[in-house]
N, C-alpha and C positions, 0 to 999 in steps of 0.2 A: 643321308636319304638313300633308299634302295630303288630309286627310279632311274630308268635308262631312256635316253632319247632315241637311240637306234638299236638294232639287233647286234651291232658290232661293238657296243659299249663295254660289255663285260670282257675284261681282258683275258682271264683264263678260267675255264670251268673244270671241275674235277673229271678225272678219267679220260682226258683228252677230247671231251665233247665240244662241239661248237653249237651255237644257238640254233642254227638250221636243223642240225641233227637231233637236238633235244626237242624242238618243236615237232618234227616229223615223228619221232618216237612217241611223244605225248598224244598226238592226234591218232596214231595207229593204235595205241593202247586204249584210248577212249572209244574208238570205233569198234574194236574187237570186243571189249567188255560190254558195250551196249548191245552188240549183236548177240553175244552169248546170253545176256539177260533176256532179250526178246525170245530167243530160241527156248530157253528154260521155261519162260512164262507160257509160251504156246504149247509146249509139250505137257506142262502141268494142266493147262486148260483142257486139252484134248483127252487126257487120261481121266479126267473127272467124270 
């Protein structure tokens, strides 16, 4: 099974990442991509 009880369960992640760093990176990526999507949508709406 691929379920973990805690964030410390996975022993080793690739590229020397830890679970906290991976979570922070994923949240930052999701936030920035969402912001860029909204900016592009607003610019397209205003240029119409």
